[in-house]
Backbone as a chain_set.jsonl record, in Angstrom:
{"seq": "MEQLVLRAKEGTLSAAEVDAVAARLTSEPLDEDTYSLLYVIARTRATRHRRIVESFLDCSEDPMLARLAVQTLCTFWGEADRYRDVLDRFIAGVEWDEDGDVRDVALSALEAR", "coords": {"N": [[112.366, 52.778, 87.366], [110.036, 54.275, 86.992], [108.639, 53.746, 89.344], [110.274, 54.955, 91.221], [110.041, 57.674, 90.512], [107.29, 57.982, 90.949], [107.166, 57.56, 93.737], [108.657, 59.748, 94.536], [106.941, 61.826, 93.813], [104.866, 61.261, 95.549], [106.066, 61.746, 97.922], [107.368, 59.849, 99.444], [109.975, 58.973, 99.484], [112.996, 58.234, 101.148], [115.486, 60.262, 102.807], [117.98, 59.148, 102.396], [117.547, 57.664, 100.067], [117.049, 59.709, 98.245], [119.519, 60.973, 98.325], [121.045, 58.942, 97.187], [120.075, 58.993, 94.598], [121.002, 61.529, 93.859], [123.748, 61.049, 94.004], [124.022, 59.245, 91.929], [123.388, 60.885, 89.762], [125.647, 62.502, 89.655], [127.71, 60.77, 89.202], [127.436, 59.242, 86.927], [127.376, 59.121, 83.322], [125.303, 61.159, 81.12], [122.204, 59.681, 80.393], [119.341, 57.68, 79.412], [117.934, 57.744, 81.783], [118.55, 60.051, 83.133], [116.93, 62.415, 83.067], [114.666, 61.629, 84.535], [115.853, 61.083, 87.013], [116.805, 63.621, 87.743], [114.363, 64.879, 87.922], [113.314, 63.597, 90.151], [114.902, 64.707, 92.183], [113.984, 67.314, 91.952], [111.199, 67.091, 92.581], [111.245, 66.162, 95.195], [112.077, 68.295, 96.527], [114.727, 68.621, 97.277], [116.743, 70.625, 98.246], [119.274, 70.629, 99.243], [120.779, 69.525, 97.333], [121.281, 71.416, 95.467], [123.529, 72.319, 93.947], [123.952, 70.237, 92.182], [121.628, 70.328, 90.613], [121.993, 72.893, 89.552], [124.186, 72.363, 87.945], [123.133, 71.394, 85.624], [122.114, 73.523, 84.25], [123.423, 74.578, 82.026], [123.281, 72.596, 80.091], [123.914, 71.878, 77.211], [123.933, 69.699, 75.534], [121.573, 68.405, 76.017], [118.891, 70.07, 75.991], [116.43, 69.785, 77.323], [117.061, 68.904, 79.849], [118.32, 71.156, 80.863], [116.121, 72.836, 80.813], [114.478, 71.574, 82.744], [116.112, 71.966, 84.963], [116.05, 74.777, 85.246], [113.313, 75.097, 85.689], [113.043, 73.654, 88.059], [114.698, 75.048, 89.953], [113.679, 77.663, 89.815], [110.865, 77.648, 89.653], [109.609, 75.281, 90.867], [111.043, 75.314, 93.291], [110.807, 77.931, 93.924], [112.669, 80.083, 93.597], [113.225, 82.145, 91.791], [114.105, 84.824, 91.891], [116.679, 84.606, 92.889], [117.974, 83.491, 90.742], [117.914, 85.296, 88.696], [119.753, 86.368, 86.799], [120.365, 84.111, 85.303], [117.848, 83.497, 84.25], [117.442, 85.797, 82.686], [119.475, 85.458, 80.799], [118.637, 83.113, 79.455], [116.17, 83.967, 78.498], [116.959, 85.92, 76.708], [118.083, 84.248, 74.926], [119.874, 81.349, 74.02], [122.266, 79.781, 71.981], [122.104, 76.973, 71.725], [119.534, 76.256, 72.472], [117.503, 75.385, 70.555], [114.755, 74.857, 70.038], [113.535, 76.574, 71.764], [112.672, 75.778, 74.261], [113.891, 76.057, 76.801], [113.98, 78.794, 77.001], [111.211, 79.357, 77.043], [110.395, 78.23, 79.527], [111.91, 79.779, 81.228], [110.83, 82.329, 80.79], [108.256, 81.856, 81.789], [108.857, 81.285, 84.473], [109.862, 83.743, 85.301], [107.644, 85.39, 85.029], [105.966, 84.264, 86.908], [107.054, 84.824, 89.355]], "CA": [[112.449, 54.229, 87.343], [108.688, 54.815, 87.177], [108.31, 53.628, 90.762], [111.064, 55.979, 91.906], [109.394, 58.957, 90.228], [106.01, 57.973, 91.65], [107.424, 57.737, 95.159], [109.084, 61.147, 94.718], [105.717, 62.629, 93.758], [104.083, 60.972, 96.756], [106.82, 62.179, 99.09], [107.685, 58.68, 100.272], [111.393, 58.599, 99.405], [113.802, 58.626, 102.305], [116.615, 61.145, 102.503], [119.059, 58.306, 101.869], [117.215, 57.331, 98.677], [117.254, 60.938, 97.461], [120.972, 61.141, 98.239], [121.529, 57.948, 96.227], [119.735, 59.544, 93.28], [121.953, 62.618, 93.621], [125.059, 60.441, 93.735], [123.977, 58.667, 90.577], [123.434, 61.992, 88.804], [126.997, 63.054, 89.557], [128.727, 59.752, 88.918], [127.192, 58.545, 85.669], [127.145, 60.012, 82.174], [123.909, 61.349, 80.733], [121.578, 58.549, 79.72], [117.882, 57.769, 79.334], [117.374, 57.92, 83.126], [118.995, 61.303, 83.739], [115.807, 63.327, 83.255], [113.859, 61.124, 85.655], [116.614, 61.254, 88.248], [116.769, 65.049, 88.061], [112.982, 65.154, 88.312], [113.178, 63.121, 91.534], [115.493, 65.751, 93.031], [113.063, 68.453, 91.892], [109.932, 66.812, 93.267], [111.458, 65.954, 96.626], [112.535, 69.589, 97.057], [116.016, 68.331, 97.921], [117.557, 71.806, 97.986], [120.662, 70.35, 99.62], [121.45, 69.097, 96.1], [121.19, 72.563, 94.562], [124.678, 72.372, 93.026], [123.733, 69.242, 91.129], [120.623, 70.895, 89.711], [122.648, 74.0, 88.843], [125.126, 71.838, 86.948], [122.398, 71.095, 84.393], [121.633, 74.76, 83.639], [124.061, 74.779, 80.724], [123.353, 71.268, 79.474], [123.656, 72.105, 75.787], [123.722, 68.421, 74.84], [120.176, 68.011, 76.237], [118.19, 71.252, 76.488], [115.328, 69.453, 78.222], [117.636, 68.84, 81.187], [118.479, 72.557, 81.264], [114.767, 73.312, 81.058], [114.053, 71.052, 84.039], [116.914, 72.628, 85.998], [115.476, 76.114, 85.435], [111.99, 74.92, 86.289], [113.242, 73.201, 89.436], [115.24, 76.109, 90.792], [112.921, 78.914, 89.79], [109.426, 77.458, 89.803], [109.311, 74.308, 91.925], [111.657, 75.731, 94.549], [110.424, 79.32, 94.15], [113.844, 80.926, 93.782], [113.485, 82.878, 90.548], [114.887, 86.038, 92.161], [118.073, 84.195, 93.066], [118.511, 83.085, 89.446], [117.477, 86.294, 87.713], [120.725, 86.471, 85.71], [120.187, 82.901, 84.487], [116.601, 83.689, 83.509], [117.678, 86.821, 81.663], [120.304, 84.864, 79.731], [117.828, 82.191, 78.657], [115.147, 84.741, 77.805], [117.642, 86.527, 75.561], [118.313, 83.14, 73.989], [121.176, 80.708, 73.89], [122.375, 79.126, 70.68], [121.762, 75.549, 71.733], [118.11, 76.069, 72.782], [116.948, 75.531, 69.208], [113.29, 74.847, 70.051], [113.068, 77.593, 72.691], [112.073, 75.175, 75.461], [114.475, 76.657, 77.998], [113.506, 80.182, 76.984], [109.809, 79.376, 77.46], [110.264, 77.993, 80.972], [112.503, 80.949, 81.892], [109.792, 83.366, 80.739], [107.2, 81.451, 82.713], [109.372, 81.44, 85.843], [109.982, 85.177, 85.583], [106.294, 85.927, 85.162], [105.322, 83.687, 88.095], [107.699, 85.241, 90.617]], "C": [[111.069, 54.855, 87.584], [108.289, 54.811, 88.651], [109.035, 54.706, 91.58], [110.422, 57.352, 91.73], [108.06, 59.05, 90.967], [106.198, 58.214, 93.144], [107.911, 59.152, 95.459], [107.868, 62.061, 94.722], [104.89, 62.469, 95.021], [104.769, 61.454, 98.029], [107.215, 61.039, 100.008], [109.131, 58.208, 100.144], [112.112, 59.061, 100.663], [114.913, 59.567, 101.859], [117.767, 60.35, 101.899], [118.799, 57.927, 100.408], [117.431, 58.541, 97.766], [118.753, 61.184, 97.286], [121.583, 60.151, 97.258], [121.229, 58.391, 94.795], [120.725, 60.644, 92.917], [123.334, 62.073, 93.285], [125.102, 59.86, 92.335], [124.054, 59.769, 89.514], [124.848, 62.533, 88.616], [128.033, 62.036, 89.123], [128.568, 59.059, 87.575], [127.006, 59.542, 84.537], [125.648, 60.144, 81.891], [123.398, 60.103, 80.03], [120.07, 58.715, 79.765], [117.215, 57.97, 80.702], [117.679, 59.283, 83.742], [117.839, 62.256, 84.019], [114.967, 62.899, 84.456], [114.561, 61.313, 86.982], [116.611, 62.717, 88.692], [115.368, 65.458, 88.527], [112.723, 64.701, 89.747], [113.734, 64.165, 92.501], [114.544, 66.953, 93.096], [111.833, 68.22, 92.758], [110.089, 66.625, 94.77], [111.933, 67.225, 97.318], [113.85, 69.435, 97.835], [116.999, 69.463, 97.643], [119.005, 71.626, 98.42], [121.473, 69.879, 98.402], [121.375, 70.177, 95.018], [122.314, 72.575, 93.522], [124.523, 71.37, 91.878], [122.726, 69.78, 90.118], [121.245, 72.027, 88.899], [123.583, 73.508, 87.749], [124.444, 71.507, 85.62], [121.903, 72.356, 83.681], [122.22, 74.993, 82.249], [124.253, 73.47, 79.987], [122.99, 71.373, 77.988], [123.415, 70.8, 75.027], [122.3, 67.883, 75.026], [119.415, 69.191, 76.847], [117.023, 70.953, 77.425], [115.81, 69.295, 79.665], [117.862, 70.256, 81.722], [117.119, 73.154, 81.602], [114.282, 72.856, 82.43], [114.835, 71.695, 85.181], [116.366, 74.02, 86.287], [114.125, 76.005, 86.142], [112.1, 74.516, 87.762], [113.642, 74.36, 90.335], [114.292, 77.302, 90.919], [111.433, 78.763, 90.035], [109.111, 76.509, 90.952], [109.826, 74.777, 93.281], [111.434, 77.21, 94.834], [111.574, 80.293, 94.313], [114.222, 81.705, 92.52], [114.333, 84.122, 90.786], [116.373, 85.717, 92.296], [118.755, 83.893, 91.727], [118.126, 84.058, 88.334], [118.45, 86.415, 86.54], [120.622, 85.273, 84.763], [118.932, 83.044, 83.635], [116.785, 84.695, 82.389], [118.473, 86.265, 80.487], [119.472, 83.944, 78.843], [116.72, 82.911, 77.904], [115.743, 85.426, 76.58], [117.948, 85.481, 74.492], [119.742, 82.649, 74.013], [121.15, 79.861, 72.625], [121.845, 77.696, 70.673], [120.313, 75.254, 72.091], [117.305, 76.265, 71.501], [115.421, 75.602, 69.18], [112.693, 75.859, 71.023], [112.431, 77.047, 73.961], [112.593, 75.8, 76.747], [114.013, 78.111, 78.11], [112.073, 80.258, 77.503], [109.655, 79.18, 78.966], [110.875, 79.146, 81.762], [111.5, 82.111, 81.897], [108.681, 83.084, 81.746], [107.628, 81.654, 84.166], [109.455, 82.912, 86.232], [108.611, 85.795, 85.814], [105.631, 85.463, 86.464], [105.894, 84.217, 89.402], [107.042, 86.401, 91.22]], "O": [[110.953, 55.85, 88.3], [107.677, 55.761, 89.141], [108.471, 55.284, 92.509], [110.278, 58.103, 92.695], [107.743, 60.088, 91.547], [105.459, 58.995, 93.744], [107.61, 59.697, 96.521], [107.776, 62.971, 95.546], [104.286, 63.426, 95.504], [104.14, 61.559, 99.082], [107.38, 61.233, 101.213], [109.473, 57.141, 100.653], [111.857, 60.152, 101.172], [115.233, 59.651, 100.673], [118.449, 60.829, 100.994], [119.73, 57.875, 99.606], [117.935, 58.406, 96.651], [119.196, 61.564, 96.202], [122.544, 60.486, 96.566], [122.039, 58.185, 93.892], [121.228, 60.685, 91.794], [124.008, 62.578, 92.387], [126.111, 59.973, 91.639], [124.712, 59.6, 88.488], [125.201, 62.974, 87.523], [129.132, 62.412, 88.715], [129.478, 58.359, 87.131], [126.541, 60.661, 84.75], [124.838, 59.345, 82.363], [124.079, 59.539, 79.173], [119.576, 59.784, 80.122], [116.041, 58.334, 80.761], [117.113, 59.626, 84.78], [117.774, 62.844, 85.098], [114.603, 63.726, 85.292], [113.927, 61.669, 87.975], [116.436, 63.014, 89.874], [115.223, 66.288, 89.424], [111.986, 65.362, 90.479], [113.11, 64.47, 93.518], [114.332, 67.532, 94.161], [111.474, 69.068, 93.575], [109.161, 66.9, 95.532], [112.164, 67.241, 98.527], [114.047, 70.034, 98.892], [117.966, 69.289, 96.901], [119.873, 72.394, 98.005], [122.703, 69.843, 98.443], [121.403, 69.886, 93.822], [122.062, 72.818, 92.341], [124.921, 71.641, 90.746], [122.946, 69.697, 88.91], [121.042, 72.105, 87.687], [123.75, 74.178, 86.73], [125.118, 71.358, 84.601], [121.323, 72.254, 82.6], [121.549, 75.559, 81.386], [125.275, 73.261, 79.333], [121.892, 70.998, 77.576], [122.761, 70.805, 73.984], [121.868, 67.005, 74.278], [119.305, 69.301, 78.069], [116.666, 71.799, 78.245], [115.045, 69.527, 80.601], [117.624, 70.522, 82.901], [116.99, 73.897, 82.575], [113.738, 73.653, 83.194], [114.278, 71.943, 86.251], [116.231, 74.402, 87.45], [113.846, 76.745, 87.085], [111.334, 74.988, 88.601], [113.001, 74.619, 91.354], [114.131, 77.871, 91.999], [110.803, 79.671, 90.577], [108.425, 76.886, 91.903], [109.136, 74.655, 94.293], [111.835, 77.695, 95.892], [111.47, 81.241, 95.092], [115.402, 81.895, 92.227], [115.194, 84.444, 89.967], [117.221, 86.492, 91.853], [119.972, 84.027, 91.601], [118.028, 83.673, 87.169], [118.014, 86.551, 85.397], [120.779, 85.423, 83.551], [118.949, 82.749, 82.44], [116.334, 84.469, 81.267], [118.182, 86.562, 79.328], [119.589, 83.988, 77.618], [116.365, 82.515, 76.794], [115.099, 85.502, 75.533], [118.058, 85.798, 73.308], [120.691, 83.432, 74.026], [120.118, 79.298, 72.26], [121.207, 77.27, 69.709], [119.896, 74.098, 72.019], [116.52, 77.207, 71.39], [114.856, 76.338, 68.372], [111.471, 75.991, 71.101], [111.725, 77.772, 74.662], [111.825, 76.045, 77.678], [113.694, 78.586, 79.2], [111.754, 81.128, 78.313], [108.875, 79.883, 79.608], [110.405, 79.459, 82.856], [111.349, 82.794, 82.91], [108.233, 83.979, 82.463], [106.849, 82.138, 84.986], [109.151, 83.278, 87.368], [108.444, 86.631, 86.701], [104.828, 86.19, 87.049], [105.271, 84.067, 90.453], [107.463, 86.869, 92.277]]}, "num_chains": 1, "name": "protein.A"}
């Protein structure tokens, strides 16, 4: 997994490898690799997998995945305006974001736009 993340950061993953990561995210339950896999999609700017990233926005069982989804869509991909309603909802607070991690990244994304 570390090698995969490193290659995503370096920009050396092929489109087929990124697509395989996306397929794994949609076909397997959440596990210890889910965050890293989502991070690969984020770092490779694989906007063709937007729906997969969006599916993690309401990941109440793991707020850090929701946090990464917000950060990916709004900060890494620079689309905060497109997700303004999502940002507003997280800034107002959601019950399952107990530590405020999603709220913090939503505030940061809104300020950076």
